[in-house]
N, C-alpha and C positions, 0 to 999 in steps of 0.2 A: 504494500500500499504506500502510496507517495507520501512523504513527510512535509509538515510545513517548513517553509523557507525563511530564514532571517539573513538579512542582508545589513552587515555593519562591519566597521573596521575598529570599533571602539570596543576594546577589550573589557572594560568595566560594564559596559552595557550589554555585551555578549555573555558575560558572566550572569548577569541578572536574568537574561534571556534564557539560558540553560537551565539555571535554578527554577525558574517559573515553569518552564516546559516540563521539568522533572515532576513538579508537584502536580501537573496534569497528567502525568503518564506518557508523555509524548517526546520522542527524539526529533531534533532538528537536522535538516541540511543548513550549511552555513555558507554564504558568499561573502568573501572578505572585500571584494570590489564589485561595482555595478555590472561590469561585463560578465563576472561568472554567474550572475544570477540569471542570465538568458535561457540556459537548457532547463531550469526548474520553474520558470516564471509561470507558465501556463498550467504546469502538471500539479504543483503543489496545492494543497486544499486551503492553505493560508500562507499569506506573505506578510512578514513582519520587517518593515524597513526602519532601520536606524535613522534617526534625524541627521547622522553624520553623512550619509552617502544618498540621503533623499534628492538632493540636486544632481548629483552624479547619475543616478538612475534615471531621474527625468530626462536628462540629456540623452540618453540611449533611446528615448521614445518607445518605452514597453507598450504592448497592445493593452487595450483595456480589459479587465477582469474584475470579478467580485472578490471579497474577502482580503482586502489589502488594508494593513492598519500600519501608521507611522508611530514609533515609539521613541521617546525621548527621556533622557534623566535631567534636562534643562527646564526647570518651572517657568511657565508664563512667559515664553518666548513666542512674540507675536507672529514671528516669521515661519514658524513651524506650520501653521495652517495653510500658508501659500505653498509649502512643500507637500503638505497633504494633498491639496487639489492638483499639484503638478504631476504626482505620481499615481493619481487616481485611488486614493485611499479614502476609507469612508470615515475614519476618525483619526485622532492623535491621542495617544495614551501616554501620560505622564507618570514615570515610576518615581518613588514607590507607591504613590497614592492609587494607582489603577493597576496594582498587581493582581487583585482578585479579577477585575474585569478581564485581564490577559489571561489568566488562567481559564477563565470561561471561554473565551476566544480559542485557545489551544485545544481545550476539551470538546468545544464543537467540532473543530477540525478532525479531532481522532475519532470521535464517536459521533457521527451524524445521527439526528433524530430520525429514529427508524418507526416510532409509535407515537401516538398522542394521547397519553393514558389520561382517562377520566377518573377523578378522585370523588368517590361516594363515602360521606360519613354516616356512622350509624350510633344512635345514643339512645340510651333508656330514658323514657319519661319519668320513670321513678326507678328505684332500686328492684333488681329481680324482674325486670319487664321482659328480658329475653332479647336483648339487644346484641349480645355477643353470639348467640345462636343464630341470630338473622344475619349478621355481619358475616360469619363463618360459612353459613349456608350459601349466600350470595357469591363469596369469593370461590367456593367449591363448584357451584353451578357455572359460573363464568368460566373457570379454568377447564372444566369438563367440556364446554362449548366451544374450547379452542382459544379463548382470549389468555393471553400472557397476564396473569394476575398477581398482585402483590397484596397480602393481607397483613394489615399494621393493626398490632394491638397496642393501644395508646393508653391503656388502664393499667398503671402500676399496682393497683390493689386488686385486680381481677383474677389473680392466680394463674395467668398465662393461657392465651388462647391455644397454645399448643397442647395443653392437656385437653380442651375440649375436642381437639381434632384427633386425640390419642397418639400425639406424637412427641410428647414430653421428652423422649429419650433419643429424638432424632438429633444428629451432630449439627452443629452450626451455631453462630453468633445469636445472642439475644440483645435486648436493649442496653444493658450494662456494658456491652463490648463495643456499642455504636455511639453512646451519648457524647464521647470525646471528639468525634469526627468534625473537622471543619473542611472547608474548600469544596472541591469537586471529587465526586466518587463516579465512576462508570457503573451502569446497571450490571454489566457483566461482572465486575468485582463484587457487587451487592449480592448479586444471585450466587456466586461461588461461596460467599461467606455464611449465608443463610439457609435454613433447612428449605430444600426445594423439592417438590413432588409434581412430576409431570409440568403442567404449565402454571402451578400454584408455588409461589414464594411466599414464607412466613415470616414476619419479624414480631417475635412475642416477648412479653415481660419475662421476668423469671420468678422464682420463688424465694430468692434471698431478700435482704434489705430492699424496700422499695426505692426505686431509682425515678427522678423526675426527669421528663424529657425536655431539654433546652430546645429553644426556637431553632438555633443553628443546626443541631443534630436533625431535627424533623425537616428542616429545608433541604438538607444535604440528601436525606432518604428519599424524599418526595420529587426532588429534581431528577435525581436518577432514575426513579421509577417513571416519572412521566416522560422520559425520554425512550425508555426501554420496555415499557408495559402498555397494555390496553386498559386496564381497570386496576385502580387502587382502591380497596376498600379498607376505610379506618374505623376501628372500633373505639369510641371516644368514652371517657368518663363523663359524670355529670358536673364535676368540679374540673374546669378547665384552667390549664396553665399557659405558659407561652408556647410550648410546642404544640399542644392540642389546638390552640387558637391558630396556629399557622397551618394546620391541616383544615380547619373549619374555613378558614379565608379560601383555600384553594378548591373546595367541595363545589362541583357542579349541582349536587343537592346533598341535602342533610335529611336523613330519616330519623324520626322520633319514634321509638316504639312505645305505645301506650295501652295499659290495660283500660278497657272500658268499664271502669267502675268509678266511685266518686273520688276516692283517695288517688287513684291513677290520674284522674282528669285534674285534680286540684295540684298534684305533684308537677303533672306535664305542664300546667299553665307557668310554674316558676321555672322549670327548665326552658320552655320556649321564649321566655322573657329574657334569659341568660344568652340564649343562641342567636336570637334574631339579629342583634347588632353585628354579628361576626360571620354572618354567611347570606347568600343571596337567594337561596331556594330552600325551604322548610316543607317537608312532607311528612306525614302521619302514617304509620303502619299501627293498626288497632290490634289488641288482643281481645278476643270475646269476653264480654263480661255483662253485667246487669244493665249497662247504659246503651242506647242506641250509638254506634259509631259515628254516625253522621251528626248527631246532636253533640258529641264531644268535639268533633272536628270543628262545627260551627261555634262552639264555646271558646276554641282556641285561635279561630280565625288562620287555621291552616289546613290544606286540603289533605283528605285522607285517600291514600292510594291502594288500600287493600286492608282485609282482615287476615292476619297470620293464622294459618290452621293449626290446631291444637295437634300434637304428636303423642299418640299413646305410647307410654313407655320410654319416653324420651331421657328422663333421669337415669333410668336402668341402662339404656343403651350408651349414654356418655359415660356412666360409672364402669362400664365393662371396657372403656378404651376405644369405644367406636365413634366416628363422627356422626353428625346429624344424619339420619337417614333421609336420602333424596330420591333414590332410584325408584321411579314410578310412583311417587309418594305425592300427596298433596302439597306438602312443603316443597317439594323439587318444582313442581309445576307453578306453584306461586312465586318462587324465586325467579324462575325463567321468565315468566310474564312481567314481573317487576323489572327486571333488567332490561327486557325488550322496550319497556316504556320509559325507563330512565336514560337509557343509551340511545334512544331514537333521535337522530339528528346530530348524534356527536360524530367525530372524526374517527371513533374506534370502529372496527369491523363489527358488524352485527353477531350476536352470539348464534350459536347454531339452533336449529328448530327445537323446541322442548322435546319432541318425541326422540329426535336425534340424540339428545343430551342424556335422556333416559336409557337408551340401548348402550351409551358408553359410561354410564354413570359411576360404576364401581371401580373402573380401571386405575384412576389416580389413587382412589382409596387404598387399592391392594397395593400399589407401588410404594415400597419401603415401608410398609405397615408394621409397627412393632406390636407384637402380641405379649402381653405380660400375665403371669400366673399371680403377682403380688403388686397391686396398684399402691401399695403403701410406701414402696421404695421408688424415689423420684431422683433423677440424676440432674445435676445443675447444669448451666450452660457450658459449652466446650471452651469459649474463649478464642476460638479459630480466628486469626486476624484477618482483615482484608488483604487480599493478594493483589488488588489493583492500586493505582496510585490515587492520592487525593492529597487534601491539605494536610497540615500538621495535626 
């Protein structure tokens, strides 16, 4: 694969460029003179022109192309924008202030966007509403339908979504291994580090001391996933911190799971009040109860998109270490139809037909399934580090 091209004879600037490129997991071709750049000019995915050689490069009359930036270590040089126009660059980046932007430029060149991941957030209107079951079921349904999916467990007090999936012994990183990440991470590196089953990748909480998710860590994860996934499902707690708020702000839709009873409606009213300023599209999924779902939805001024089917023996199924039963079940059909509705008009490919999903339903479930005779023994996260490049 062609590498980004750096054109500079300034050794200090070149050292900076090589360091920044390494942070993005990228190797550079280097031209120490404008004439040396010609063989690489049109082939390189990104051209970084040092301010020291911008005039020399313009004098060679390079053909117009996209993805050219001018980089300088000289602050507030009014002549630099003239040089930017002369070489056909789209911006001037001043170091060190613009280092993060340059990391992003290098990263985009090395890992072109292949997907346009849609973020869906799921949150319980009250405790025990079933939000984690719904989030997991949506992620499983999407992945079995051929969508590359990331399931993000953002509730540090939820016990770990990997347990609900029957995969708490699966090797891979959990949130404590991720919270210190900054800068850019490729989705390939993220997927390599996390437990992955077919098209489903899972980032779970763990069962040690609770870890709050910083905004920057959530941003790194979601940036990578939106470049490399079709769908990201985030299971949110009702008490939002900065990291959870970052996910909420990116959501194409936020689903609030609400029991259709008095306490459920009252608790959901408070939850909706907290969520509404941070997200653009709220929807309700109701749990059957004493109240009419449409009456509850009207009282909350949030549209209801369906009533979650009750699953007989669900608790026993989960306690056996099996994931939510979706194959040819009302829950599976509900999730397939809900995804079709929520993803309609998005840039993600359409999920497979619900009947097709049902035919393939248990394949991912069987892949890598860990059967346990003693569920009282739980292993902790492996701590396997990211193998791809990223920030410090």
